[in-house]
C-alpha positions in Angstrom: 229.7 233.4 -51.6 229.7 230.1 -51.4 232.7 227.5 -49.7 232.4 223.9 -49.8 234.0 222.2 -46.9 235.2 218.6 -46.3 234.7 216.7 -43.2 237.2 214.0 -41.5 237.4 212.0 -38.9 235.4 212.8 -35.7 234.5 216.0 -37.3 231.8 214.1 -40.4 231.0 211.9 -37.2 229.5 214.6 -35.6 227.5 216.7 -38.2 227.3 213.4 -39.8 227.6 214.2 -43.2 231.4 213.7 -45.1 230.6 217.7 -46.7 229.0 220.8 -46.7 228.4 223.7 -49.0 228.4 226.8 -46.4 227.3 230.8 -47.6 229.9 233.1 -46.1 230.3 237.3 -47.1 232.2 237.4 -49.7 236.0 238.4 -48.6 235.3 236.2 -45.4 237.9 234.6 -44.1 239.1 231.3 -42.2 238.8 232.3 -38.6 235.2 233.9 -40.0 234.4 230.3 -41.8 234.9 228.1 -38.7 232.4 230.2 -36.5 229.7 229.9 -39.0 230.4 226.6 -39.0 230.2 226.7 -35.3 226.3 228.7 -35.7 225.5 225.8 -38.3 226.8 222.7 -36.4 227.1 223.6 -32.2 227.9 220.1 -31.6 231.4 221.1 -33.3 231.8 224.2 -31.1 234.3 222.5 -28.4 236.1 221.8 -31.7 236.8 224.2 -33.6 239.9 226.0 -31.9 241.8 222.5 -32.7 241.0 222.8 -36.2 243.2 223.8 -39.1 242.0 224.8 -42.8 243.5 223.7 -45.5 243.1 225.6 -49.2 243.9 224.0 -52.2 246.1 221.5 -51.0 247.6 223.8 -48.7 247.4 225.0 -44.9 246.3 228.3 -44.7 246.2 230.8 -41.8 243.2 231.7 -39.6 242.9 235.3 -41.9 243.6 233.9 -44.9 240.7 235.3 -46.9 238.0 232.7 -48.6 236.8 232.4 -52.2 233.5 232.1 -53.9 233.6 228.3 -54.9 236.9 227.4 -52.5 236.9 223.9 -51.6 238.1 223.7 -48.0 239.3 220.8 -46.2 238.7 221.0 -41.9 241.5 219.2 -40.7 241.4 217.8 -36.7 244.1 216.7 -34.7 246.3 214.5 -36.6 247.2 210.9 -35.7 250.1 210.3 -43.1 249.3 211.7 -56.9 250.6 208.4 -55.6 254.1 207.5 -56.7 257.4 204.8 -55.8 258.3 206.8 -52.2 255.2 208.7 -50.7 251.7 206.7 -51.2 248.6 206.4 -49.2 246.6 203.5 -50.0 244.2 201.3 -49.2 245.9 198.4 -50.7 248.1 196.1 -48.3 251.5 197.3 -48.2 254.2 196.2 -49.3 257.6 195.8 -47.1 260.0 195.0 -50.2 258.4 196.8 -52.9 259.5 199.8 -50.7 262.8 198.7 -49.3 263.5 198.6 -53.0 262.3 202.0 -54.1 264.4 203.4 -51.7 268.1 200.8 -51.7 270.7 202.9 -54.0 274.2 201.3 -54.7 275.6 203.6 -52.2 273.2 202.4 -49.3 275.1 200.6 -46.5 272.2 199.8 -44.5 268.0 200.3 -44.6 266.2 200.1 -41.9 261.9 199.8 -42.7 259.8 200.5 -39.6 256.3 198.8 -39.5 253.3 200.4 -37.7 251.2 197.6 -37.1 247.0 197.4 -36.1 247.8 196.1 -31.8 244.8 194.1 -29.7 245.3 196.5 -27.0 245.5 200.6 -26.2 245.2 201.9 -22.4 243.8 199.1 -21.5 240.8 198.3 -23.4 240.9 195.6 -26.2 240.3 196.9 -29.4 239.0 194.3 -32.3 240.2 196.6 -35.4 241.2 200.3 -36.4 239.6 202.0 -39.1 242.1 205.0 -41.1 241.1 207.6 -43.2 243.1 210.8 -45.0 243.2 213.3 -47.2 244.6 211.8 -49.4 246.1 214.7 -51.8 247.2 216.7 -48.9 248.6 213.9 -47.2 250.8 212.8 -49.7 252.1 216.0 -50.2 252.6 216.1 -46.1 254.6 212.5 -47.0 256.4 214.3 -49.2 257.9 217.4 -46.9 258.8 215.0 -44.7 260.8 213.3 -46.8 262.5 216.9 -47.7 262.6 217.2 -44.3 264.6 214.5 -43.3 267.3 214.7 -46.3 268.0 218.6 -45.1 268.5 216.9 -41.6 270.5 213.7 -42.5 272.6 212.2 -44.7 270.5 209.5 -46.5 270.4 207.9 -49.6 266.7 207.7 -49.8 263.7 207.5 -48.0 260.3 206.5 -48.8 256.8 206.5 -47.2 253.3 204.2 -47.4 250.5 204.5 -44.9 246.9 201.9 -45.4 243.5 203.5 -44.8 240.7 201.3 -43.9 240.3 199.0 -41.9 242.8 197.1 -40.8 243.0 193.5 -38.6 244.5 193.4 -36.0 248.7 192.2 -36.8 248.9 194.5 -40.2 250.5 196.9 -41.2 248.8 199.9 -41.1 252.2 202.6 -41.8 256.1 202.0 -43.6 258.7 203.8 -43.6 262.6 202.6 -45.2 265.3 204.7 -45.1 268.6 204.0 -47.3 271.6 205.5 -45.8 275.4 205.0 -45.8 275.5 203.8 -42.4 273.6 203.0 -39.9 273.1 205.1 -37.0 272.3 208.0 -40.0 269.5 205.1 -40.8 268.2 204.5 -37.5 268.3 208.5 -37.3 266.6 209.5 -39.7 263.8 207.1 -39.6 263.0 207.4 -36.0 262.8 211.4 -37.3 260.4 211.0 -39.9 258.0 208.1 -37.9 257.5 211.4 -35.1 257.0 214.2 -38.0 254.1 212.2 -39.8 252.5 211.6 -36.5 252.7 214.6 -35.8 251.6 217.1 -39.2 250.1 214.4 -41.8 246.1 214.8 -42.3 245.3 211.1 -41.2 243.2 210.0 -38.4 242.8 207.0 -36.6 239.7 205.2 -34.7 240.1 202.2 -32.4 237.3 199.4 -33.3 236.5 198.2 -29.4 236.4 194.0 -28.6 232.8 195.2 -26.9 231.5 197.0 -30.7 231.8 200.3 -29.6 234.8 202.4 -30.9 236.3 206.2 -30.8 239.0 208.6 -33.4 242.3 208.1 -31.4 242.8 211.9 -30.3 245.5 212.8 -31.9 248.9 216.3 -32.3 247.0 219.6 -33.3 248.4 221.1 -36.5 250.5 224.1 -36.7 248.2 226.3 -38.5 251.0 229.1 -41.0 251.5 232.0 -38.7 249.4 235.6 -40.6 251.1 237.0 -43.8 250.6 240.2 -41.8 253.0 242.6 -40.1 
């Protein structure tokens, strides 16, 4: 059988292409797919243990059986249908738009977080940033973060917008807006949401350095689902 694989961030830099098609034995698992990819592209072998697989915009365990024609996304550690609240876009972000979307008449507080491209990291001068995303999966995971926030905190609204593409220094890469009846809940929920976005949403960041070089920023390994087998 054949499966089509989408590669993101540092993976496509290593392989030299964004999509590959490989042949596998019928009934092969995600783990066998990773091994075959390593055999075909030895340069990715050091990273295979950190990769999580998504099929049909869902993370799947390593023993998930693949089918002929599956569209597979290999997700390296992450650095976040469009709607007004949860959006991944190459367009500049509009904070007022997001604030208006989450505010309700019962909201006594609205907290708005800006993630902004800065000109340095770990002592190195940075000229620009480039963001890449698995957009449909990223927006789905942003909505899941929103669901987590609503379960944990008494909020009246939450929304997240994330940029992709090249950002110059000072441009906003991430907006998280949370509304609630009281300010403490809004601050705490916003803080929680930003942390979860960094941990779970397949968005990657590449630094473009002042000397002309650049590299992908190391991210958080994604937790793959546990095997369904008992």
